[in-house]
PDB file of N, CA, C, O and CB in Angstrom:
ATOM      1  N   MET A   1       0.609  -0.847  -0.029  1.00  0.00           N
ATOM      2  CA  MET A   1       0.313  -0.002   0.306  1.00  0.00           C
ATOM      3  C   MET A   1       1.152   1.114  -0.177  1.00  0.00           C
ATOM      4  O   MET A   1       2.376   0.998  -0.213  1.00  0.00           O
ATOM      5  CB  MET A   1       0.148  -0.205   1.363  1.00  0.00           C
ATOM      6  N   PHE A   2       0.415   2.421  -0.631  1.00  0.00           N
ATOM      7  CA  PHE A   2       1.352   3.253  -0.538  1.00  0.00           C
ATOM      8  C   PHE A   2       0.997   4.005   0.359  1.00  0.00           C
ATOM      9  O   PHE A   2      -0.172   4.173   0.705  1.00  0.00           O
ATOM     10  CB  PHE A   2       1.682   3.827  -1.554  1.00  0.00           C
ATOM     11  N   LYS A   3       2.586   4.879   1.132  1.00  0.00           N
ATOM     12  CA  LYS A   3       2.438   5.918   2.394  1.00  0.00           C
ATOM     13  C   LYS A   3       2.224   6.928   1.928  1.00  0.00           C
ATOM     14  O   LYS A   3       1.313   7.579   2.439  1.00  0.00           O
ATOM     15  CB  LYS A   3       3.495   6.160   3.321  1.00  0.00           C
ATOM     16  N   ASN A   4       3.111   7.624   0.520  1.00  0.00           N
ATOM     17  CA  ASN A   4       2.567   9.069  -0.014  1.00  0.00           C
ATOM     18  C   ASN A   4       2.250   9.120  -1.172  1.00  0.00           C
ATOM     19  O   ASN A   4       2.566   8.293  -2.028  1.00  0.00           O
ATOM     20  CB  ASN A   4       3.388  10.132   0.058  1.00  0.00           C
ATOM     21  N   ALA A   5       1.440  10.320  -1.364  1.00  0.00           N
ATOM     22  CA  ALA A   5       1.440  10.820  -2.714  1.00  0.00           C
ATOM     23  C   ALA A   5       2.073  12.489  -2.447  1.00  0.00           C
ATOM     24  O   ALA A   5       2.522  13.177  -1.530  1.00  0.00           O
ATOM     25  CB  ALA A   5      -0.293  10.700  -3.441  1.00  0.00           C
ATOM     26  N   ILE A   6       1.763  12.581  -3.920  1.00  0.00           N
ATOM     27  CA  ILE A   6       2.080  14.277  -4.633  1.00  0.00           C
ATOM     28  C   ILE A   6       1.090  14.292  -5.627  1.00  0.00           C
ATOM     29  O   ILE A   6       0.914  13.563  -6.603  1.00  0.00           O
ATOM     30  CB  ILE A   6       3.772  14.637  -5.483  1.00  0.00           C
ATOM     31  N   VAL A   7       0.300  15.542  -5.068  1.00  0.00           N
ATOM     32  CA  VAL A   7      -0.645  16.560  -5.273  1.00  0.00           C
ATOM     33  C   VAL A   7      -0.201  17.654  -5.484  1.00  0.00           C
ATOM     34  O   VAL A   7       0.930  18.018  -5.160  1.00  0.00           O
ATOM     35  CB  VAL A   7      -1.429  16.715  -4.409  1.00  0.00           C
ATOM     36  N   ARG A   8      -1.251  18.498  -6.206  1.00  0.00           N
ATOM     37  CA  ARG A   8      -1.356  19.130  -6.810  1.00  0.00           C
ATOM     38  C   ARG A   8      -2.187  19.756  -6.354  1.00  0.00           C
ATOM     39  O   ARG A   8      -2.665  19.125  -5.411  1.00  0.00           O
ATOM     40  CB  ARG A   8      -1.354  18.831  -7.666  1.00  0.00           C
ATOM     41  N   ARG A   9      -3.023  21.394  -6.588  1.00  0.00           N
ATOM     42  CA  ARG A   9      -4.035  21.559  -6.342  1.00  0.00           C
ATOM     43  C   ARG A   9      -4.501  22.079  -7.685  1.00  0.00           C
ATOM     44  O   ARG A   9      -3.864  22.993  -8.209  1.00  0.00           O
ATOM     45  CB  ARG A   9      -4.154  22.230  -5.214  1.00  0.00           C
ATOM     46  N   PRO A  10      -5.585  21.555  -8.292  1.00  0.00           N
ATOM     47  CA  PRO A  10      -6.263  21.829 -10.589  1.00  0.00           C
ATOM     48  C   PRO A  10      -5.842  23.190 -11.238  1.00  0.00           C
ATOM     49  O   PRO A  10      -6.550  24.144 -10.915  1.00  0.00           O
ATOM     50  CB  PRO A  10      -8.595  22.068 -10.938  1.00  0.00           C
ATOM     51  N   GLY A  11      -5.229  23.338 -11.748  1.00  0.00           N
ATOM     52  CA  GLY A  11      -4.997  24.985 -12.505  1.00  0.00           C
ATOM     53  C   GLY A  11      -6.253  25.508 -12.838  1.00  0.00           C
ATOM     54  O   GLY A  11      -7.080  24.769 -13.373  1.00  0.00           O
ATOM     55  N   HIS A  12      -6.565  26.931 -12.545  1.00  0.00           N
ATOM     56  CA  HIS A  12      -7.271  27.397 -13.343  1.00  0.00           C
ATOM     57  C   HIS A  12      -7.822  26.699 -14.406  1.00  0.00           C
ATOM     58  O   HIS A  12      -8.983  26.336 -14.597  1.00  0.00           O
ATOM     59  CB  HIS A  12      -6.761  28.220 -13.659  1.00  0.00           C
ATOM     60  N   SER A  13      -6.343  26.502 -15.385  1.00  0.00           N
ATOM     61  CA  SER A  13      -7.036  26.798 -17.103  1.00  0.00           C
ATOM     62  C   SER A  13      -7.262  25.072 -17.740  1.00  0.00           C
ATOM     63  O   SER A  13      -7.051  24.555 -18.838  1.00  0.00           O
ATOM     64  CB  SER A  13      -5.469  27.932 -18.470  1.00  0.00           C
ATOM     65  N   LEU A  14      -8.002  24.356 -15.893  1.00  0.00           N
ATOM     66  CA  LEU A  14      -8.879  23.295 -16.633  1.00  0.00           C
ATOM     67  C   LEU A  14     -10.534  24.140 -16.752  1.00  0.00           C
ATOM     68  O   LEU A  14     -11.551  23.749 -17.326  1.00  0.00           O
ATOM     69  CB  LEU A  14      -8.921  21.585 -15.535  1.00  0.00           C
ATOM     70  N   VAL A  15     -10.455  24.544 -16.503  1.00  0.00           N
ATOM     71  CA  VAL A  15     -11.786  25.180 -17.472  1.00  0.00           C
ATOM     72  C   VAL A  15     -12.102  25.214 -18.915  1.00  0.00           C
ATOM     73  O   VAL A  15     -13.139  24.958 -19.526  1.00  0.00           O
ATOM     74  CB  VAL A  15     -11.856  26.466 -17.334  1.00  0.00           C
ATOM     75  N   ASN A  16     -10.724  25.665 -19.361  1.00  0.00           N
ATOM     76  CA  ASN A  16     -10.350  25.557 -21.296  1.00  0.00           C
ATOM     77  C   ASN A  16     -10.293  24.141 -21.711  1.00  0.00           C
ATOM     78  O   ASN A  16     -10.646  23.743 -22.821  1.00  0.00           O
ATOM     79  CB  ASN A  16      -8.598  26.234 -21.866  1.00  0.00           C
ATOM     80  N   GLY A  17      -9.813  23.374 -20.725  1.00  0.00           N
ATOM     81  CA  GLY A  17      -9.687  21.723 -21.300  1.00  0.00           C
ATOM     82  C   GLY A  17     -10.289  21.177 -22.214  1.00  0.00           C
ATOM     83  O   GLY A  17     -11.299  21.874 -22.117  1.00  0.00           O
ATOM     84  N   ILE A  18     -10.547  20.412 -23.142  1.00  0.00           N
ATOM     85  CA  ILE A  18     -10.931  19.531 -23.347  1.00  0.00           C
ATOM     86  C   ILE A  18     -12.463  18.347 -23.225  1.00  0.00           C
ATOM     87  O   ILE A  18     -12.228  17.147 -23.361  1.00  0.00           O
ATOM     88  CB  ILE A  18     -10.117  19.459 -23.008  1.00  0.00           C
ATOM     89  N   THR A  19     -12.836  18.462 -23.161  1.00  0.00           N
ATOM     90  CA  THR A  19     -14.231  17.473 -22.662  1.00  0.00           C
ATOM     91  C   THR A  19     -14.917  17.079 -23.344  1.00  0.00           C
ATOM     92  O   THR A  19     -15.235  17.844 -24.254  1.00  0.00           O
ATOM     93  CB  THR A  19     -15.160  17.879 -21.934  1.00  0.00           C
ATOM     94  N   SER A  20     -15.523  15.750 -23.333  1.00  0.00           N
ATOM     95  CA  SER A  20     -16.018  14.521 -24.198  1.00  0.00           C
ATOM     96  C   SER A  20     -17.476  14.569 -24.042  1.00  0.00           C
ATOM     97  O   SER A  20     -18.061  14.002 -24.965  1.00  0.00           O
ATOM     98  CB  SER A  20     -15.424  13.016 -23.716  1.00  0.00           C
ATOM     99  N   THR A  21     -18.390  15.186 -22.957  1.00  0.00           N
ATOM    100  CA  THR A  21     -19.767  16.067 -23.085  1.00  0.00           C
ATOM    101  C   THR A  21     -19.761  16.937 -22.513  1.00  0.00           C
ATOM    102  O   THR A  21     -19.993  17.166 -21.326  1.00  0.00           O
ATOM    103  CB  THR A  21     -20.909  15.639 -22.766  1.00  0.00           C
ATOM    104  N   PRO A  22     -19.152  18.239 -24.337  1.00  0.00           N
ATOM    105  CA  PRO A  22     -19.548  19.752 -24.478  1.00  0.00           C
ATOM    106  C   PRO A  22     -21.015  19.940 -23.588  1.00  0.00           C
ATOM    107  O   PRO A  22     -21.023  20.724 -22.640  1.00  0.00           O
ATOM    108  CB  PRO A  22     -19.780  20.185 -26.290  1.00  0.00           C
ATOM    109  N   GLU A  23     -22.089  19.269 -23.910  1.00  0.00           N
ATOM    110  CA  GLU A  23     -23.081  19.624 -23.500  1.00  0.00           C
ATOM    111  C   GLU A  23     -22.729  19.662 -21.960  1.00  0.00           C
ATOM    112  O   GLU A  23     -21.735  18.993 -22.241  1.00  0.00           O
ATOM    113  CB  GLU A  23     -24.145  18.831 -24.005  1.00  0.00           C
ATOM    114  N   LEU A  24     -22.659  19.771 -21.045  1.00  0.00           N
ATOM    115  CA  LEU A  24     -21.780  20.225 -20.267  1.00  0.00           C
ATOM    116  C   LEU A  24     -21.710  21.492 -19.140  1.00  0.00           C
ATOM    117  O   LEU A  24     -22.030  22.058 -18.095  1.00  0.00           O
ATOM    118  CB  LEU A  24     -21.044  20.343 -21.064  1.00  0.00           C
ATOM    119  N   GLY A  25     -21.085  21.379 -20.213  1.00  0.00           N
ATOM    120  CA  GLY A  25     -20.813  23.252 -20.548  1.00  0.00           C
ATOM    121  C   GLY A  25     -19.311  22.949 -20.046  1.00  0.00           C
ATOM    122  O   GLY A  25     -18.810  21.840 -20.230  1.00  0.00           O
ATOM    123  N   LYS A  26     -18.302  24.479 -19.107  1.00  0.00           N
ATOM    124  CA  LYS A  26     -17.363  24.153 -19.289  1.00  0.00           C
ATOM    125  C   LYS A  26     -17.287  23.259 -17.232  1.00  0.00           C
ATOM    126  O   LYS A  26     -18.286  23.027 -16.551  1.00  0.00           O
ATOM    127  CB  LYS A  26     -16.384  25.586 -20.030  1.00  0.00           C
ATOM    128  N   PRO A  27     -15.743  22.971 -16.792  1.00  0.00           N
ATOM    129  CA  PRO A  27     -16.118  22.810 -15.748  1.00  0.00           C
ATOM    130  C   PRO A  27     -16.557  23.787 -14.773  1.00  0.00           C
ATOM    131  O   PRO A  27     -16.831  24.723 -15.524  1.00  0.00           O
ATOM    132  CB  PRO A  27     -15.408  22.244 -15.429  1.00  0.00           C
ATOM    133  N   ASP A  28     -16.830  24.234 -13.487  1.00  0.00           N
ATOM    134  CA  ASP A  28     -17.014  24.292 -12.306  1.00  0.00           C
ATOM    135  C   ASP A  28     -15.852  24.450 -11.348  1.00  0.00           C
ATOM    136  O   ASP A  28     -15.812  23.577 -10.481  1.00  0.00           O
ATOM    137  CB  ASP A  28     -17.671  23.336 -12.096  1.00  0.00           C
ATOM    138  N   TYR A  29     -14.642  25.611 -11.299  1.00  0.00           N
ATOM    139  CA  TYR A  29     -12.615  25.600 -11.126  1.00  0.00           C
ATOM    140  C   TYR A  29     -13.626  25.596  -9.577  1.00  0.00           C
ATOM    141  O   TYR A  29     -13.478  24.542  -8.959  1.00  0.00           O
ATOM    142  CB  TYR A  29     -10.908  27.528 -11.854  1.00  0.00           C
ATOM    143  N   GLU A  30     -14.571  26.579  -8.918  1.00  0.00           N
ATOM    144  CA  GLU A  30     -14.328  26.413  -7.580  1.00  0.00           C
ATOM    145  C   GLU A  30     -14.862  24.946  -7.488  1.00  0.00           C
ATOM    146  O   GLU A  30     -13.936  24.307  -6.989  1.00  0.00           O
ATOM    147  CB  GLU A  30     -15.036  27.540  -6.610  1.00  0.00           C
ATOM    148  N   LEU A  31     -15.598  24.361  -7.658  1.00  0.00           N
ATOM    149  CA  LEU A  31     -16.160  22.572  -7.503  1.00  0.00           C
ATOM    150  C   LEU A  31     -15.003  21.872  -7.516  1.00  0.00           C
ATOM    151  O   LEU A  31     -14.645  20.918  -6.826  1.00  0.00           O
ATOM    152  CB  LEU A  31     -17.180  21.833  -8.844  1.00  0.00           C
ATOM    153  N   ALA A  32     -14.425  22.508  -8.447  1.00  0.00           N
ATOM    154  CA  ALA A  32     -12.734  21.079  -9.059  1.00  0.00           C
ATOM    155  C   ALA A  32     -12.486  21.163  -7.510  1.00  0.00           C
ATOM    156  O   ALA A  32     -12.941  20.290  -6.771  1.00  0.00           O
ATOM    157  CB  ALA A  32     -10.648  21.838 -10.534  1.00  0.00           C
ATOM    158  N   LYS A  33     -11.785  22.182  -7.045  1.00  0.00           N
ATOM    159  CA  LYS A  33     -11.278  23.096  -5.983  1.00  0.00           C
ATOM    160  C   LYS A  33     -11.865  22.237  -4.440  1.00  0.00           C
ATOM    161  O   LYS A  33     -11.065  21.788  -3.619  1.00  0.00           O
ATOM    162  CB  LYS A  33     -12.026  24.899  -6.274  1.00  0.00           C
ATOM    163  N   LYS A  34     -13.143  22.152  -4.303  1.00  0.00           N
ATOM    164  CA  LYS A  34     -13.291  21.107  -3.260  1.00  0.00           C
ATOM    165  C   LYS A  34     -13.413  20.051  -3.307  1.00  0.00           C
ATOM    166  O   LYS A  34     -13.508  19.438  -2.243  1.00  0.00           O
ATOM    167  CB  LYS A  34     -13.979  21.162  -2.659  1.00  0.00           C
ATOM    168  N   GLN A  35     -13.468  19.347  -4.553  1.00  0.00           N
ATOM    169  CA  GLN A  35     -13.529  17.864  -4.972  1.00  0.00           C
ATOM    170  C   GLN A  35     -12.004  17.469  -4.624  1.00  0.00           C
ATOM    171  O   GLN A  35     -11.564  16.532  -3.957  1.00  0.00           O
ATOM    172  CB  GLN A  35     -13.990  17.595  -6.729  1.00  0.00           C
ATOM    173  N   HIS A  36     -11.547  18.206  -5.108  1.00  0.00           N
ATOM    174  CA  HIS A  36      -9.619  17.960  -4.961  1.00  0.00           C
ATOM    175  C   HIS A  36      -9.778  17.675  -2.764  1.00  0.00           C
ATOM    176  O   HIS A  36     -10.163  16.711  -2.104  1.00  0.00           O
ATOM    177  CB  HIS A  36      -8.148  20.455  -5.723  1.00  0.00           C
ATOM    178  N   ASP A  37      -9.472  18.484  -2.532  1.00  0.00           N
ATOM    179  CA  ASP A  37      -9.716  18.958  -0.863  1.00  0.00           C
ATOM    180  C   ASP A  37     -10.352  17.852  -0.203  1.00  0.00           C
ATOM    181  O   ASP A  37     -10.101  17.312   0.874  1.00  0.00           O
ATOM    182  CB  ASP A  37     -10.768  20.351  -0.606  1.00  0.00           C
ATOM    183  N   THR A  38     -11.395  17.585  -1.237  1.00  0.00           N
ATOM    184  CA  THR A  38     -12.236  16.467  -0.782  1.00  0.00           C
ATOM    185  C   THR A  38     -11.501  15.070  -1.522  1.00  0.00           C
ATOM    186  O   THR A  38     -12.375  14.435  -2.111  1.00  0.00           O
ATOM    187  CB  THR A  38     -13.964  16.754  -1.286  1.00  0.00           C
ATOM    188  N   TYR A  39     -10.837  14.756  -1.584  1.00  0.00           N
ATOM    189  CA  TYR A  39      -9.901  14.284  -2.420  1.00  0.00           C
ATOM    190  C   TYR A  39      -8.894  13.778  -1.349  1.00  0.00           C
ATOM    191  O   TYR A  39      -8.921  12.630  -0.905  1.00  0.00           O
ATOM    192  CB  TYR A  39      -9.374  15.364  -3.474  1.00  0.00           C
ATOM    193  N   ILE A  40      -8.229  14.489  -1.069  1.00  0.00           N
ATOM    194  CA  ILE A  40      -7.254  14.520  -0.565  1.00  0.00           C
ATOM    195  C   ILE A  40      -6.875  14.176   1.295  1.00  0.00           C
ATOM    196  O   ILE A  40      -5.948  13.681   1.936  1.00  0.00           O
ATOM    197  CB  ILE A  40      -7.039  15.668  -1.083  1.00  0.00           C
ATOM    198  N   ASP A  41      -8.465  14.899   1.632  1.00  0.00           N
ATOM    199  CA  ASP A  41      -9.012  14.447   2.743  1.00  0.00           C
ATOM    200  C   ASP A  41      -9.714  12.917   3.421  1.00  0.00           C
ATOM    201  O   ASP A  41     -10.218  12.592   4.496  1.00  0.00           O
ATOM    202  CB  ASP A  41      -9.755  15.256   2.704  1.00  0.00           C
ATOM    203  N   ALA A  42      -9.374  12.161   1.955  1.00  0.00           N
ATOM    204  CA  ALA A  42     -10.432  10.682   1.878  1.00  0.00           C
ATOM    205  C   ALA A  42      -8.434   9.966   1.658  1.00  0.00           C
ATOM    206  O   ALA A  42      -8.286   8.958   2.349  1.00  0.00           O
ATOM    207  CB  ALA A  42     -12.271  10.455  -0.209  1.00  0.00           C
ATOM    208  N   LEU A  43      -7.371  10.295   1.015  1.00  0.00           N
ATOM    209  CA  LEU A  43      -5.995  10.092   0.628  1.00  0.00           C
ATOM    210  C   LEU A  43      -5.284   9.913   2.146  1.00  0.00           C
ATOM    211  O   LEU A  43      -4.387   9.092   2.342  1.00  0.00           O
ATOM    212  CB  LEU A  43      -5.377  11.451  -0.353  1.00  0.00           C
ATOM    213  N   LYS A  44      -5.986  11.081   3.517  1.00  0.00           N
ATOM    214  CA  LYS A  44      -4.913  11.220   4.633  1.00  0.00           C
ATOM    215  C   LYS A  44      -6.202   9.793   5.317  1.00  0.00           C
ATOM    216  O   LYS A  44      -5.961   8.613   5.575  1.00  0.00           O
ATOM    217  CB  LYS A  44      -4.589  13.337   5.686  1.00  0.00           C
ATOM    218  N   SER A  45      -7.245  10.409   5.399  1.00  0.00           N
ATOM    219  CA  SER A  45      -7.581   9.152   6.011  1.00  0.00           C
ATOM    220  C   SER A  45      -7.562   7.808   6.428  1.00  0.00           C
ATOM    221  O   SER A  45      -7.955   7.118   7.369  1.00  0.00           O
ATOM    222  CB  SER A  45      -7.957   9.078   5.858  1.00  0.00           C
ATOM    223  N   CYS A  46      -6.866   7.686   5.208  1.00  0.00           N
ATOM    224  CA  CYS A  46      -6.796   6.209   4.872  1.00  0.00           C
ATOM    225  C   CYS A  46      -5.427   6.121   5.253  1.00  0.00           C
ATOM    226  O   CYS A  46      -4.860   5.077   5.576  1.00  0.00           O
ATOM    227  CB  CYS A  46      -7.152   5.701   3.301  1.00  0.00           C
ATOM    228  N   GLY A  47      -4.809   7.497   5.191  1.00  0.00           N
ATOM    229  CA  GLY A  47      -2.926   6.855   6.344  1.00  0.00           C
ATOM    230  C   GLY A  47      -2.215   7.387   5.156  1.00  0.00           C
ATOM    231  O   GLY A  47      -1.045   7.012   5.235  1.00  0.00           O
ATOM    232  N   VAL A  48      -2.421   8.132   4.038  1.00  0.00           N
ATOM    233  CA  VAL A  48      -1.634   8.598   3.071  1.00  0.00           C
ATOM    234  C   VAL A  48      -1.041   9.313   3.361  1.00  0.00           C
ATOM    235  O   VAL A  48      -1.954  10.075   3.680  1.00  0.00           O
ATOM    236  CB  VAL A  48      -1.988   8.943   2.198  1.00  0.00           C
ATOM    237  N   GLU A  49       0.277  10.146   3.695  1.00  0.00           N
ATOM    238  CA  GLU A  49       0.809  11.416   3.710  1.00  0.00           C
ATOM    239  C   GLU A  49       0.770  11.953   2.509  1.00  0.00           C
ATOM    240  O   GLU A  49       1.203  13.091   2.328  1.00  0.00           O
ATOM    241  CB  GLU A  49       2.026  11.475   4.173  1.00  0.00           C
TER     242      GLU A  49
END
């Protein structure tokens, strides 16, 4: 099992990325940051540093 992870906050440029479902519109940057923080919390709860 992994003990360490390297992560970084999503860049604002993600809103300009290519999507396979354009009908959903551009990604929500604030939501992406929140989801990323939740992901980091999940890693920490599994013992990953």
